[in-house]
DSSP file (Angstrom, degrees, kcal/mol; ACC not computed):
  #  RESIDUE AA STRUCTURE BP1 BP2  ACC     N-H-->O    O-->H-N    N-H-->O    O-->H-N    TCO  KAPPA ALPHA  PHI   PSI    X-CA   Y-CA   Z-CA
    1    1 A X              0   0    0      0, 0.0    65,-0.2     0, 0.0    62,-0.1   0.000 360.0 360.0 360.0 129.4   39.1  -20.4   54.6
    2    2 A X        -     0   0    0     63,-1.4    60,-2.8    60,-0.3     2,-0.2  -0.328 360.0-124.4 -70.9 162.4   39.3  -20.0   50.8
    3    3 A X  E     -A   61   0A   0     58,-0.3     2,-0.3    31,-0.1    58,-0.2  -0.661  20.7-159.5-102.6 164.1   41.8  -17.6   49.4
    4    4 A X  E     -A   60   0A   0     56,-3.0    56,-2.7    -2,-0.2     2,-0.5  -0.937  17.7-121.7-137.7 163.6   41.0  -14.8   46.9
    5    5 A X  E     -A   59   0A   0     -2,-0.3    54,-0.2    54,-0.2    28,-0.1  -0.929  28.5-143.6-109.8 127.6   43.1  -12.7   44.5
    6    6 A X    >   -     0   0    0     52,-2.7     3,-2.0    -2,-0.5    25,-0.2  -0.258  32.2 -96.2 -84.6 172.7   43.2   -9.0   45.0
    7    7 A X  T 3  S+     0   0    0      1,-0.3    -1,-0.1    23,-0.1    51,-0.1   0.546 114.7  80.8 -66.3  -6.7   43.3   -6.2   42.4
    8    8 A X  T 3   +     0   0    0     50,-0.1    -1,-0.3    49,-0.1    50,-0.1   0.601  65.8 122.5 -73.0 -10.1   47.0   -6.2   42.9
    9    9 A X    <   -     0   0    0     -3,-2.0    -4,-0.0    49,-0.2    45,-0.0  -0.247  50.6-161.7 -54.7 133.6   47.1   -9.2   40.6
   10   10 A X        -     0   0    0     20,-0.0    -1,-0.1     0, 0.0    20,-0.1   0.251  37.8-119.6-102.3  11.3   49.4   -8.6   37.5
   11   11 A X        +     0   0    0      1,-0.1    -2,-0.1    20,-0.1    19,-0.0   0.851  65.7 143.0  56.0  41.1   47.8  -11.5   35.6
   12   12 A X        -     0   0    0     19,-0.0    -1,-0.1     1,-0.0    18,-0.0   0.663  53.7-138.8 -83.5 -16.6   51.1  -13.4   35.3
   13   13 A X    >>  +     0   0    0      1,-0.1     4,-0.7    12,-0.1     3,-0.6   0.566  60.5 133.1  70.4  11.8   49.3  -16.8   35.7
   14   14 A X  H 3> S+     0   0    0      1,-0.2     4,-0.6     2,-0.1     3,-0.1   0.835  70.9  51.2 -59.8 -32.4   52.1  -18.1   37.9
   15   15 A X  H 3> S+     0   0    0      1,-0.2     4,-0.7     2,-0.1    -1,-0.2   0.742  92.2  75.1 -78.6 -24.7   49.6  -19.4   40.4
   16   16 A X  H X4 S+     0   0    0     -3,-0.6     3,-1.0     1,-0.2     8,-0.2   0.925  97.2  42.8 -60.0 -51.9   47.4  -21.3   37.9
   17   17 A X  H 3< S+     0   0    0     -4,-0.7    -1,-0.2     1,-0.2    -2,-0.1   0.820 112.4  54.2 -66.5 -32.2   49.7  -24.3   37.4
   18   18 A X  H 3< S+     0   0    0     -4,-0.6     2,-0.7    -3,-0.1    -1,-0.2   0.540  78.8 110.0 -82.4  -5.9   50.6  -24.7   41.1
   19   19 A X    X<  -     0   0    0     -3,-1.0     3,-1.1    -4,-0.7     5,-0.1  -0.604  53.4-161.7 -76.5 114.0   47.0  -24.9   42.3
   20   20 A X  T 3  S+     0   0    0     -2,-0.7    -1,-0.2     1,-0.2    -3,-0.0   0.708  90.4  45.7 -66.6 -21.0   46.4  -28.5   43.5
   21   21 A X  T 3  S-     0   0    0     -3,-0.0    -1,-0.2     0, 0.0    -2,-0.1   0.378 103.7-124.3-104.0   2.1   42.6  -28.0   43.2
   22   22 A X    <   +     0   0    0     -3,-1.1    -2,-0.1    -6,-0.2    16,-0.1   0.906  66.6 139.6  50.9  44.3   42.4  -26.3   39.8
   23   23 A X        +     0   0    0     14,-0.1    11,-2.9    -7,-0.1     2,-0.5   0.510  40.9  84.2 -93.9  -6.9   40.6  -23.5   41.6
   24   24 A X  E     +B   33   0B   0     -8,-0.2     2,-0.3     9,-0.2     9,-0.2  -0.848  51.2 159.5-106.7 131.6   42.3  -20.6   39.8
   25   25 A X  E     -B   32   0B   0      7,-2.3     7,-3.0    -2,-0.5     2,-0.4  -0.930  46.0 -84.2-142.0 166.1   41.1  -19.3   36.4
   26   26 A X  E     -B   31   0B   0     -2,-0.3     5,-0.2     5,-0.2     2,-0.2  -0.565  48.1-179.8 -74.7 128.7   41.4  -16.2   34.3
   27   27 A X        -     0   0    0      3,-2.3     2,-1.3    -2,-0.4    -1,-0.0  -0.410  49.0 -53.6-111.4-168.5   38.8  -13.6   35.2
   28   28 A X  S    S-     0   0    0      1,-0.2     3,-0.1    -2,-0.2    -1,-0.0  -0.576 120.3 -25.6 -74.3  97.0   38.2  -10.1   33.8
   29   29 A X  S    S+     0   0    0     -2,-1.3     2,-0.3     1,-0.1    -1,-0.2  -0.017 136.9  42.4  91.5 -30.9   41.6   -8.5   34.0
   30   30 A X  S    S-     0   0    0    -20,-0.1    -3,-2.3   -19,-0.0     2,-0.2  -0.870  89.6 -95.0-137.1 171.1   42.9  -10.6   36.9
   31   31 A X  E     -B   26   0B   0     -2,-0.3     2,-0.3    -5,-0.2    -5,-0.2  -0.573  37.9-153.6 -85.8 155.8   42.8  -14.2   38.0
   32   32 A X  E     -B   25   0B   0     -7,-3.0    -7,-2.3    -2,-0.2     2,-0.5  -0.927   8.8-135.8-131.3 154.2   40.2  -15.5   40.4
   33   33 A X  E     -B   24   0B   0     -2,-0.3     2,-0.8    -9,-0.2    -9,-0.2  -0.945  17.5-134.0-111.9 128.0   39.9  -18.3   42.9
   34   34 A X    >>  -     0   0    0    -11,-2.9     4,-1.9    -2,-0.5     3,-1.5  -0.719  13.0-155.4 -78.4 111.7   36.8  -20.4   43.1
   35   35 A X  T 34 S+     0   0    0     -2,-0.8    -1,-0.2     1,-0.3   -12,-0.0   0.733  90.8  62.2 -65.1 -21.0   36.1  -20.6   46.8
   36   36 A X  T 34 S+     0   0    0      1,-0.2    -1,-0.3   -13,-0.1    -2,-0.0   0.722 113.9  34.3 -74.7 -20.0   34.2  -23.9   46.3
   37   37 A X  T <4 S+     0   0    0     -3,-1.5     2,-0.2   -14,-0.1    -2,-0.2   0.695  95.1 100.2-103.1 -26.2   37.3  -25.6   45.0
   38   38 A X     <  +     0   0    0     -4,-1.9    37,-0.1   -15,-0.2    38,-0.0  -0.444  31.9 165.8 -72.3 128.4   40.0  -23.8   47.2
   39   39 A X    >   -     0   0    0     -2,-0.2     3,-2.2    36,-0.1    -1,-0.1   0.156  58.1-111.6-120.4  14.8   41.3  -25.7   50.2
   40   40 A X  T 3   -     0   0    0      1,-0.3     3,-0.1     3,-0.1     5,-0.1   0.764  69.1 -71.4  56.1  25.7   44.3  -23.5   50.8
   41   41 A X  T >> S+     0   0    0      1,-0.2     4,-2.7     7,-0.1     3,-2.4   0.593  85.3 164.7  66.5  13.5   46.3  -26.6   49.7
   42   42 A X  T <4  +     0   0    0     -3,-2.2    -1,-0.2     1,-0.3     4,-0.1  -0.419  70.0  19.3 -60.0 130.9   45.4  -28.4   52.9
   43   43 A X  T 34 S+     0   0    0      2,-0.4    -1,-0.3    -2,-0.1     3,-0.1   0.295 127.0  56.6  88.4  -9.6   46.1  -32.0   52.4
   44   44 A X  T <4 S+     0   0    0     -3,-2.4     2,-0.3     1,-0.4    -2,-0.2   0.726 113.3   5.1-114.3 -49.4   48.4  -31.3   49.5
   45   45 A X     <  -     0   0    0     -4,-2.7    -1,-0.4    -5,-0.1    -2,-0.4  -0.868  66.7-112.7-137.5 165.4   51.1  -28.9   50.7
   46   46 A X  S    S+     0   0    0     -2,-0.3     2,-0.3     1,-0.1    -4,-0.1   0.772 102.6  17.0 -70.4 -26.9   52.3  -27.3   54.0
   47   47 A X  S    S-     0   0    0     -6,-0.1     2,-0.2    -5,-0.0    -1,-0.1  -0.962  99.6 -79.6-143.4 156.9   51.2  -23.8   52.7
   48   48 A X     >  -     0   0    0     -2,-0.3     4,-1.8     1,-0.2    -7,-0.1  -0.409  36.4-149.1 -60.0 125.6   49.0  -22.4   49.9
   49   49 A X  H  > S+     0   0    0      1,-0.2     4,-2.1     2,-0.2     5,-0.2   0.825  93.5  57.5 -70.0 -32.2   51.0  -22.6   46.7
   50   50 A X  H  > S+     0   0    0      2,-0.2     4,-1.9     1,-0.2    -1,-0.2   0.897 107.6  48.9 -65.4 -38.0   49.4  -19.5   45.2
   51   51 A X  H  4 S+     0   0    0      1,-0.2    -2,-0.2     2,-0.2    -1,-0.2   0.923 112.6  48.3 -64.5 -43.9   50.5  -17.4   48.1
   52   52 A X  H  < S+     0   0    0     -4,-1.8    -2,-0.2     1,-0.2    -1,-0.2   0.847 118.5  38.3 -66.0 -35.2   54.1  -18.8   47.9
   53   53 A X  H  < S+     0   0    0     -4,-2.1     2,-0.2    -5,-0.1    -1,-0.2   0.718  84.7 109.5 -92.3 -22.6   54.4  -18.2   44.1
   54   54 A X    ><  -     0   0    0     -4,-1.9     3,-0.8    -5,-0.2     5,-0.0  -0.361  54.0-156.8 -63.5 121.4   52.6  -14.9   43.7
   55   55 A X  T 3  S+     0   0    0      1,-0.2    -1,-0.2    -2,-0.2    -4,-0.0   0.650  91.8  38.0 -74.2 -13.3   55.2  -12.2   42.9
   56   56 A X  T 3  S-     0   0    0      0, 0.0    -1,-0.2     0, 0.0    -2,-0.1   0.238 107.2-115.9-121.6  13.5   53.0   -9.4   44.2
   57   57 A X    <   +     0   0    0     -3,-0.8   -49,-0.1    -6,-0.2    -2,-0.1   0.886  64.9 144.7  55.0  44.0   51.3  -11.0   47.2
   58   58 A X        +     0   0    0     -8,-0.2   -52,-2.7   -50,-0.1     2,-0.7   0.546  42.4  88.7 -89.5  -7.9   47.9  -10.8   45.6
   59   59 A X  E     +A    5   0A   0    -54,-0.2     2,-0.3    -9,-0.2   -54,-0.2  -0.828  57.5 157.7 -95.4 115.6   46.6  -14.1   47.1
   60   60 A X  E     -A    4   0A   0    -56,-2.7   -56,-3.0    -2,-0.7    -2,-0.0  -0.891  47.1 -80.2-135.3 160.5   45.1  -13.5   50.5
   61   61 A X  E     -A    3   0A   0     -2,-0.3     2,-0.7   -58,-0.2   -58,-0.3  -0.338  39.0-136.1 -60.6 143.0   42.6  -15.1   52.9
   62   62 A X    >   -     0   0    0    -60,-2.8     3,-2.2     3,-0.2   -60,-0.3  -0.890   9.6-161.4-103.8 105.7   38.9  -14.5   51.9
   63   63 A X  T 3  S+     0   0    0     -2,-0.7     3,-0.4     1,-0.3    -1,-0.1   0.629  86.5  69.6 -64.8 -11.9   37.0  -13.6   55.1
   64   64 A X  T 3  S+     0   0    0      1,-0.2    -1,-0.3   -62,-0.1     2,-0.2   0.581  99.9  50.2 -78.5  -9.3   33.7  -14.5   53.4
   65   65 A X  S <  S+     0   0    0     -3,-2.2   -63,-1.4   -63,-0.2     2,-0.4  -0.588  71.7 174.2-131.5  70.5   34.7  -18.2   53.3
   66   66 A X        +     0   0    0     -3,-0.4     2,-0.3   -65,-0.2    -3,-0.1  -0.663  10.2 164.4 -80.0 126.4   35.8  -19.2   56.8
   67   67 A X        -     0   0    0     -2,-0.4     2,-0.1   -65,-0.1    -2,-0.1  -0.995  32.5-123.9-142.6 145.7   36.5  -22.9   57.1
   68   68 A X     >  -     0   0    0     -2,-0.3     4,-2.2     1,-0.1     5,-0.2  -0.353  35.2-104.8 -79.2 168.1   38.3  -25.1   59.6
   69   69 A X  H  > S+     0   0    0      1,-0.2     4,-2.4     2,-0.2     5,-0.2   0.894 123.9  53.4 -59.0 -40.2   41.1  -27.4   58.7
   70   70 A X  H  > S+     0   0    0      1,-0.2     4,-2.3     2,-0.2    -1,-0.2   0.897 108.0  49.2 -63.8 -40.6   38.7  -30.3   59.0
   71   71 A X  H  > S+     0   0    0      2,-0.2     4,-2.3     1,-0.2    -1,-0.2   0.893 110.8  50.7 -65.4 -38.9   36.3  -28.7   56.6
   72   72 A X  H  X S+     0   0    0     -4,-2.2     4,-2.5     2,-0.2    -2,-0.2   0.898 110.2  49.6 -65.8 -40.3   39.1  -28.0   54.1
   73   73 A X  H  X S+     0   0    0     -4,-2.4     4,-2.8     2,-0.2    -2,-0.2   0.904 110.3  50.7 -64.2 -40.8   40.2  -31.6   54.3
   74   74 A X  H  X S+     0   0    0     -4,-2.3     4,-1.8     2,-0.2    -2,-0.2   0.921 111.0  48.5 -61.8 -44.0   36.6  -32.8   53.7
   75   75 A X  H  X S+     0   0    0     -4,-2.3     4,-1.1     1,-0.2    -2,-0.2   0.915 112.0  49.8 -61.9 -43.0   36.3  -30.5   50.7
   76   76 A X  H >X S+     0   0    0     -4,-2.5     4,-1.0     1,-0.2     3,-0.8   0.933 109.6  50.5 -60.6 -47.2   39.7  -31.8   49.4
   77   77 A X  H 3< S+     0   0    0     -4,-2.8     3,-0.2     1,-0.3    -1,-0.2   0.814 105.4  56.6 -65.1 -30.6   38.6  -35.5   49.9
   78   78 A X  H 3< S+     0   0    0     -4,-1.8    -1,-0.3     1,-0.2    -2,-0.2   0.800 107.9  49.6 -67.0 -28.4   35.3  -34.9   48.0
   79   79 A X  H << S+     0   0    0     -4,-1.1    -1,-0.2    -3,-0.8    -2,-0.2   0.678  90.1  97.2 -86.2 -19.3   37.3  -33.6   45.0
   80   80 A X  S  < S-     0   0    0     -4,-1.0     2,-0.1    -3,-0.2     3,-0.1  -0.427  82.3-110.0 -72.5 144.0   39.8  -36.6   44.9
   81   81 A X        -     0   0    0      1,-0.1     2,-0.1    -2,-0.1    -1,-0.1  -0.427  43.4 -95.7 -67.7 149.0   39.0  -39.4   42.4
   82   82 A X        -     0   0    0     -2,-0.1     2,-0.3     1,-0.1    -1,-0.1  -0.439  36.3-132.4 -66.8 136.8   37.9  -42.6   44.1
   83   83 A X              0   0    0     -2,-0.1    -1,-0.1     1,-0.1    -3,-0.0  -0.714 360.0 360.0 -88.3 139.7   40.8  -45.1   44.6
   84   84 A X              0   0    0     -2,-0.3    -1,-0.1     0, 0.0    -2,-0.0   0.406 360.0 360.0-112.5 360.0   40.1  -48.7   43.5
């Protein structure tokens, strides 16, 4: 399941740098998470880094993007550069 940022966001940008998928960007007034890029940090960290760093708990699961752990890993692997 991708995450989303709620209107509780204070636009501090703390989450942007910690996003392993570069899925977070500045939106109109708050930051937004691209659900096509978000893997909830599966394959990178034990827990979503945006959730851990957000000072106001504005990063929450997005029920519109339900995905299994396997689907999140597949999405992550598609985004990784090819190893030679």
